[in-house]
C-alpha positions in Angstrom: -6.6 -18.3 5.1 -8.2 -17.0 1.9 -9.3 -13.4 1.3 -9.3 -11.4 4.6 -11.2 -8.3 3.5 -12.7 -6.8 0.3 -13.6 -3.2 0.0 -15.7 -1.6 -2.8 -14.2 1.9 -2.7 -16.4 3.0 -5.6 -17.9 1.6 -8.8 -14.5 1.6 -10.4 -12.2 0.7 -7.5 -11.7 -2.3 -5.3 -9.3 -3.1 -2.4 -8.6 -6.7 -1.4 -6.5 -7.8 1.6 -5.0 -11.2 2.3 -3.9 -12.5 5.7 -0.8 -14.6 5.1 -1.2 -17.7 7.2 -0.5 -20.4 4.6 3.0 -22.1 4.4 5.1 -21.3 1.3 4.4 -24.6 -0.5 0.6 -24.2 -0.2 0.8 -20.7 -1.7 3.3 -21.7 -4.4 1.9 -25.0 -5.7 -1.4 -23.5 -6.9 0.1 -20.7 -8.9 1.3 -20.4 -12.5 4.2 -17.9 -12.4 6.0 -16.5 -15.4 9.7 -17.1 -15.5 10.7 -13.6 -14.2 8.4 -14.0 -11.2 9.6 -17.5 -10.5 13.2 -16.3 -10.5 12.4 -13.4 -8.2 10.5 -15.4 -5.6 13.2 -18.1 -5.5 15.9 -15.5 -5.0 14.2 -14.1 -1.9 16.0 -15.0 1.3 13.1 -14.4 3.6 10.2 -16.9 3.9 7.9 -14.1 4.9 8.9 -12.1 1.8 8.3 -15.1 -0.4 4.9 -15.7 1.1 4.0 -12.0 0.7 5.0 -12.1 -3.0 2.9 -15.2 -3.6 -0.1 -14.0 -1.6 -0.3 -10.9 -3.9 -0.6 -13.3 -6.9 -3.5 -15.0 -5.1 -5.1 -11.6 -4.7 -4.6 -11.0 -8.4 -6.4 -14.3 -9.0 -9.3 -13.2 -6.8 -9.6 -10.2 -9.1 -9.7 -12.5 -12.1 -6.1 -11.9 -13.2 -3.0 -14.1 -13.4 0.7 -13.4 -12.9 1.0 -13.1 -16.7 -1.3 -10.0 -16.6 1.1 -8.1 -14.4 4.2 -6.2 -15.5 6.5 -3.5 -14.0 7.9 -0.3 -15.6 11.4 1.1 -15.3 10.4 2.8 -12.0 9.2 -0.4 -10.5 5.5 0.6 -10.8 3.1 -2.3 -11.4 0.7 -2.3 -14.4 -2.0 -4.6 -15.8 -2.0 -5.5 -19.5 -5.7 -4.5 -19.8 -4.9 -0.9 -18.8 -6.5 -1.0 -15.4 -4.5 0.7 -12.7 -3.0 -1.4 -9.8 -1.0 -0.9 -6.7 0.5 -3.6 -4.4 1.7 -3.9 -0.8 2.7 -6.5 1.7 3.9 -6.1 5.3 4.6 -9.0 7.6 1.4 -11.1 7.6 -0.8 -9.0 5.4 -0.8 -8.1 1.7 -3.1 -5.9 -0.3 -4.0 -5.0 -3.9 -6.0 -2.1 -5.2 -7.3 -2.0 -8.8 -9.1 0.9 -10.4 -9.9 2.7 -13.6 -7.9 5.7 -12.0 -4.4 6.0 -10.8 -4.1 4.5 -7.3 -1.7 3.7 -4.5 -1.9 1.4 -1.4 0.2 0.6 1.6 -0.1 -1.7 4.6 2.1 -1.1 7.7 2.4 -2.7 11.1 1.8 -0.2 13.9 5.2 0.0 15.7 6.7 2.4 18.2 9.8 2.8 16.1 7.9 5.0 13.6 8.0 7.7 16.3 11.8 7.7 16.1 11.9 8.3 12.4 8.9 10.7 12.3 11.1 13.8 11.6 12.2 12.1 8.3 8.7 12.1 6.8 6.6 14.5 8.8 6.7 18.3 8.6 3.4 20.1 8.3 1.6 17.3 10.1 3.4 18.0 13.4 1.0 21.1 13.6 -1.8 18.7 14.5 0.0 15.8 16.1 0.3 15.4 19.8 3.4 13.3 20.7 1.9 12.5 24.1 -1.4 11.3 22.9 -2.3 7.6 23.1 -3.0 7.4 19.4 0.3 9.1 18.3 1.8 6.0 16.8 -1.4 5.0 15.1 -1.8 8.5 13.5 1.9 8.5 12.4 1.3 5.1 10.8 -1.7 6.5 8.9 0.4 9.5 7.6 3.2 7.2 6.6 0.8 4.9 4.8 -0.8 7.7 2.9 2.5 9.2 1.8 3.8 5.8 0.8 0.6 5.3 -1.3 1.1 8.7 -2.9 4.7 7.8 -3.7 3.6 4.6 -5.4 0.9 6.3 -7.4 3.1 9.1 -8.6 6.2 6.9 -9.1 8.6 9.8 -9.7 12.2 9.5 -8.5 13.3 12.4 -6.4 10.0 12.9 -4.5 10.4 13.2 -0.7 7.7 12.3 1.9 8.6 15.3 4.1 9.0 18.0 1.4 6.4 17.1 -1.3 3.5 15.3 0.5 1.0 16.8 2.9 -1.8 15.1 4.8 -4.7 17.2 6.0 -5.7 16.9 9.7 -7.9 13.8 10.4 -9.6 11.8 13.1 -8.9 8.1 13.3 -12.6 7.3 13.5 -13.2 9.2 10.2 -11.1 6.7 8.2 -10.5 9.2 5.4 -8.8 12.5 4.7 -7.3 14.6 1.9 -3.7 14.7 0.9 -1.7 16.9 -1.5 1.4 16.5 -3.6 3.3 19.8 -4.1 6.0 19.1 -6.6 7.9 21.3 -9.1 5.4 24.1 -8.9 2.4 21.9 -9.3 -0.2 20.8 -6.8 -2.2 17.6 -6.9 -5.2 16.7 -4.6 -6.0 13.2 -3.6 -8.8 11.5 -1.7 -7.4 9.0 0.8 -8.9 6.4 3.1 -7.5 4.1 5.8 -8.5 1.3 8.1 -7.0 -0.5 11.0 -7.0 -4.2 11.8 -4.9 -6.5 14.1 -2.4 -3.7 14.9 -1.9 -3.0 11.1 -2.9 0.1 9.1 -3.9 0.0 5.5 -4.1 3.3 3.6 -5.0 4.0 -0.1 -5.3 7.0 -2.3 -7.3 7.9 -5.4 -7.2 11.2 -7.4 
């Protein structure tokens, strides 16, 4: 399947999502990968990870870029050679890319019950408004995780902790947006965030 969803966040920011249904060969044969990317994808032991990696390159092409336009810094954060800001995600059968004139982060997660087991590892303040017995508890936890993962990707600073340094303001699922804060080393940073749900997945993204 080609592009699954395209979202114009604002005049400078676009999100594109790919549903990974194609076999590896179909995704691979139409791409021109640089040597480092070829080595990386061939070293992956999981077919799903390989297809996720390749689908991201197809999303890049949909934006008008190639694999040669993408590089990573020492913290593993992706960059584009033209100076635009980019963030990348893939989870099981979906991948996503956000590109903007501003710093951005994006994450896609499958909605799974096991997130409730690890909630204490990434949730603190948010327990004040979460109801563990509500029908939407897992979905709301997945939104919080996705927002915090997106913040982590945007800030790309080793040592940051989801539970201690990231805070997500109360939200309703139907609103599909909220505000998040980073409180790190005496400084506070405010971010606008948005999220959407599809086929038991959650995509979240953040913009300063």
